N, C-alpha and C positions, 0 to 999 in steps of 0.2 A: 443911523443905528446908534444905540446908547453905548456908553462906556462900559467896559468890563467891570464886574463887581469888585475887582481888586482895587479900583480907583475910588470906590465909595467910602465915605468916612465910616469908621467903626463906631457903633453906638453901644455902650455898655448897657446890657439889659438886666433887669431884675426878674427872677422867676416868680412872677405874681401867682401863677396857678399853683405851683408847688408849695409856695408859702401859704397861700389861702387854704389849701387842702389840710395842712398840718397845724394851722394856727387856731388858737382859742379866740373867742369873740373880742376880748380886750386887746389882743395882739393885732387883730384885723382893724380895730378902731384906731390904734396907734398908726398903722400904715395909712389909713384913710385921712387922718389928721395931717400927716406929713405931706400929702398931696392936696391939702387945703379943701377937703370936703366939709361942708357945714355940719355941725353936731346933729341937727335934726335929720339929716340924710344918713349920717353914720348909723344911727339907730335902726334905720330901715335896711341898709346895705350889708351890715355885718352878718346877717342870717341868710343871705343869698349865696348861691353857688357862684364861683368865680365867673363862669361863662354867662351868668345872668346879669353881671354888672354891665353898665353901658360901655360900648366899645371905646369911646374917647377916654373914659376913666381907666380902663384896662391899659390903654396905650400910655397914659400919663404915669401909671404905676410902673410899667415895664421900662420906661425910658427916663424915669425921674432921677436916676443915679443913686437911689437908695440902696443900701447894703443890708443884708440880713442882720448884721451886728447892730445897726442903727435902731432896730426894732426890739431889742432885748429889754 
């Protein structure tokens, strides 16, 4: 049997979905640059809905340690 969740390390998560919903394209671009997405891909991804982003990218955004203040 696995260990209780209280033993699992806490991962600080970023509310990618909430940020994405309220952000302008240039703010989304800043976020994508911070997680090392190439510029040619950023142009494609900024106009997509958050749930349409590839799952590994959403995971990277949410666990990157980025804070909303870093994206101002």
